[in-house]
C-alpha positions as CSV (number, residue, x, y, z in Angstrom):
1,M,170.4,31.7,255.6
2,P,174.1,32.7,255.6
3,E,175.8,32.0,252.3
4,K,178.7,30.2,253.9
5,Y,176.3,27.3,254.7
6,Y,175.0,26.7,251.1
7,Y,177.2,23.7,250.3
8,F,176.5,22.3,253.7
9,W,172.8,22.4,253.1
10,I,173.1,20.9,249.7
11,D,174.9,17.9,251.3
12,F,172.3,17.8,254.1
13,F,169.2,17.7,251.9
14,S,170.8,15.3,249.5
15,A,171.1,12.7,252.2
16,I,168.3,13.4,254.6
17,F,165.4,12.4,252.4
18,P,166.9,9.0,251.4
19,L,167.9,8.5,255.0
20,L,164.3,9.0,256.2
21,F,162.7,6.9,253.4
22,C,165.1,4.0,253.9
23,F,162.8,2.9,256.6
24,F,160.0,2.4,254.1
25,P,158.5,-1.0,254.8
26,L,160.0,-3.2,252.1
27,R,160.6,-6.9,252.7
28,N,164.3,-6.1,252.8
29,P,164.6,-2.4,253.7
30,V,167.8,-0.5,253.0
31,Y,168.6,0.3,256.6
32,K,169.1,-3.4,257.3
33,R,171.9,-3.6,254.9
34,W,174.5,-1.3,256.4
35,K,177.2,-4.0,256.3
36,A,177.0,-3.8,252.5
37,I,176.3,-0.1,252.3
38,L,179.1,1.3,254.4
39,P,182.0,-0.3,252.5
40,A,180.3,0.4,249.2
41,I,180.3,4.1,250.1
42,I,183.6,4.4,252.0
43,I,186.0,2.5,249.7
44,P,185.2,4.4,246.5
45,G,184.8,7.6,248.6
46,I,188.4,7.4,249.7
47,L,189.7,6.8,246.2
48,F,187.7,9.8,244.9
49,L,188.8,12.0,247.7
50,V,192.4,11.4,246.7
51,W,191.6,12.1,243.1
52,D,189.6,15.3,244.1
53,N,192.4,16.5,246.4
54,L,195.0,16.1,243.6
55,Y,192.8,18.0,241.0
56,T,192.1,20.8,243.5
57,G,195.8,21.1,244.1
58,W,196.5,21.2,240.4
59,G,193.8,23.8,239.7
60,V,191.6,21.5,237.6
61,W,188.8,22.9,239.8
62,N,188.5,25.0,242.9
63,F,185.9,25.9,245.5
64,N,184.3,29.3,246.1
65,P,184.9,30.4,249.7
66,R,181.8,32.5,249.6
67,Y,179.7,29.3,250.0
68,L,181.9,27.4,252.5
69,T,182.1,27.2,256.2
70,G,185.9,27.5,256.0
71,S,187.0,24.1,257.4
72,Y,189.3,22.0,255.1
73,L,190.8,18.6,254.9
74,Y,194.0,19.1,252.9
75,N,192.9,20.9,249.8
76,L,189.2,20.1,250.2
77,P,186.5,21.9,252.1
78,V,184.7,19.6,254.6
79,E,181.5,20.0,252.5
80,E,183.2,18.4,249.5
81,V,184.4,15.5,251.7
82,A,180.9,15.0,252.9
83,W,179.6,15.1,249.3
84,F,181.4,11.8,248.6
85,F,179.4,10.1,251.3
86,C,176.0,11.8,251.1
87,I,175.6,11.5,247.4
88,P,176.6,7.8,247.1
89,Y,174.2,6.9,249.9
90,A,171.4,8.8,248.2
91,C,172.3,7.0,244.9
92,I,172.3,3.5,246.5
93,F,168.9,4.3,248.0
94,S,167.6,5.5,244.7
95,Y,169.0,2.4,243.0
96,E,167.1,0.2,245.5
97,A,163.9,2.3,245.1
98,V,164.0,1.8,241.3
99,L,164.5,-1.9,241.7
100,H,161.6,-2.1,244.0
101,F,159.2,-0.4,241.6
102,V,160.7,-1.7,238.3
103,K,161.2,-5.4,239.1
104,K,161.7,-6.5,235.6
105,D,165.1,-6.2,234.0
106,V,163.9,-4.3,231.0
107,I,167.3,-4.1,229.3
108,G,168.4,-7.7,229.9
109,K,171.1,-9.0,227.6
110,N,171.1,-5.7,225.7
111,Q,173.2,-4.3,228.4
112,V,176.3,-5.6,226.6
113,Y,175.5,-3.3,223.6
114,I,175.0,-0.3,225.8
115,S,178.3,-1.0,227.5
116,A,180.1,-1.5,224.2
117,V,178.9,1.8,222.8
118,L,179.8,3.6,226.0
119,V,183.3,2.1,226.2
120,I,184.1,2.8,222.6
121,S,182.8,6.4,222.8
122,L,184.6,7.1,226.0
123,V,187.9,5.8,224.7
124,L,187.7,7.7,221.5
125,I,186.8,11.0,223.1
126,A,189.5,10.5,225.8
127,S,192.1,9.6,223.1
128,F,191.4,12.8,221.1
129,N,191.6,14.9,224.3
130,I,194.6,13.6,226.1
131,E,195.7,17.1,227.0
132,R,192.5,17.8,228.9
133,I,193.1,16.0,232.2
134,Y,189.6,16.0,233.5
135,T,188.2,14.6,230.3
136,S,190.8,12.1,229.5
137,V,191.3,10.6,232.9
138,T,187.6,10.4,233.7
139,F,186.6,8.8,230.4
140,F,189.5,6.3,230.4
141,L,188.8,5.3,234.0
142,L,185.1,4.8,233.4
143,A,185.8,2.9,230.2
144,A,188.2,0.6,232.1
145,F,186.0,0.0,235.1
146,L,182.9,-0.5,233.0
147,S,184.8,-3.0,230.8
148,W,185.9,-5.0,233.8
149,V,182.3,-5.1,235.2
150,Q,180.7,-6.0,231.9
151,W,183.2,-8.5,230.5
152,G,185.4,-9.4,233.5
153,W,182.9,-9.8,236.3
154,K,179.8,-10.4,234.1
155,P,177.2,-9.6,236.8
156,D,173.5,-9.7,236.3
157,F,172.7,-6.2,237.7
158,L,174.3,-4.0,235.0
159,G,171.1,-3.6,232.9
160,R,169.2,-2.6,236.0
161,F,172.0,-0.1,236.9
162,Y,171.6,1.6,233.5
163,V,167.8,2.0,234.2
164,A,168.4,3.3,237.7
165,F,171.1,5.7,236.6
166,L,168.6,7.4,234.3
167,F,166.4,8.1,237.3
168,I,169.4,9.1,239.4
169,L,170.4,11.7,236.8
170,I,167.4,13.8,237.8
171,P,168.5,14.6,241.4
172,F,172.1,14.5,240.3
173,F,171.6,17.3,237.8
174,I,169.7,19.3,240.4
175,V,172.5,19.0,243.0
176,N,175.3,19.5,240.5
177,G,173.5,22.4,238.9
178,L,173.4,24.1,242.3
179,L,177.1,23.4,242.8
180,T,178.1,24.8,239.4
181,G,176.1,28.0,239.7
182,T,172.4,27.4,238.8
183,A,170.3,29.8,240.9
184,L,173.3,31.3,242.6
185,D,175.3,34.5,241.8
186,E,178.5,32.4,241.5
187,A,179.4,28.8,241.2
188,I,180.4,26.8,244.4
189,V,182.6,24.6,242.3
190,R,184.6,26.4,239.6
191,Y,186.4,24.6,236.7
192,D,189.4,25.4,234.6
193,D,187.8,24.9,231.2
194,A,191.3,24.2,229.7
195,E,191.1,20.8,231.4
196,N,187.7,19.8,230.1
197,L,185.8,19.9,226.8
198,G,184.1,23.2,227.6
199,I,180.7,21.7,226.9
200,R,178.1,22.6,229.6
201,M,174.7,21.1,230.2
202,G,173.3,24.3,231.7
203,T,176.1,25.1,234.1
204,I,177.3,21.5,234.5
205,P,180.4,20.3,232.6
206,V,179.6,17.2,230.6
207,E,182.4,15.4,232.3
208,D,180.6,15.6,235.6
209,T,178.0,13.1,234.3
210,F,180.6,10.5,233.6
211,Y,182.6,11.3,236.8
212,G,179.4,10.7,238.7
213,M,178.6,7.5,236.7
214,L,182.0,6.1,237.6
215,L,181.5,6.8,241.3
216,I,178.0,5.5,241.4
217,L,178.9,2.3,239.4
218,M,181.7,1.6,241.9
219,N,179.2,2.1,244.8
220,I,176.6,-0.1,243.3
221,S,179.1,-2.8,242.2
222,L,180.5,-3.1,245.7
223,F,177.0,-3.0,247.2
224,E,175.9,-5.8,244.9
225,L,179.1,-7.8,245.5
226,L,178.9,-7.6,249.3
227,Q,175.2,-8.6,249.2
228,K,175.7,-11.4,246.6
229,R,172.2,-10.8,245.7
230,K,170.9,-13.0,242.9
231,A,167.7,-11.3,242.0
232,P,166.0,-8.0,242.7
233,E,162.7,-9.7,243.6
234,K,164.1,-10.3,247.1
235,L,163.3,-6.8,248.1
């Protein structure tokens, strides 16, 4: 397989299996909810593409042409643009799958304590690393959005989101590991470590986990809002 298609195939395989399994015979299968899924993917996707385009232009990260087809949208390779639609779809499907198999809200009211610890930790780390743009902006934005969801909106799905996110992290680390150089001679996405904490989980900058969490929380929040679902047992 030519190297220039590596990022393309990562996108493809990230989306194809959830797409096929979305027809799994649930009482309310995922494919029947496109009116909620599409805006939940597209709206955060546009916001993150603007963010991504700016950071690429500023050199916060860049993309290795060795693994790209060579087509770009502004500063971004088309494979990166596709990532913001393939991965959120896969995550929404994974969230629904977790709710199907784990029907009980095992966290319940304790979600508020998890949110509080996360928000306080994110704000403290961001405050001590203002000069690191990837760290500070990502952590401040996630803290702000999570605060609004937890204490502004006060939905009933946040505890289930935390459980689902733990499962989502498994494929997320696999995909992100490939993008950052795991099992490859060079990384597909290359970071300027002056703009992050310099802490890696294998090859993955620790900020990527929270960047991904912000994107996925936006996707799931919109998905839930557009469905106005009151309980997961309706699956």
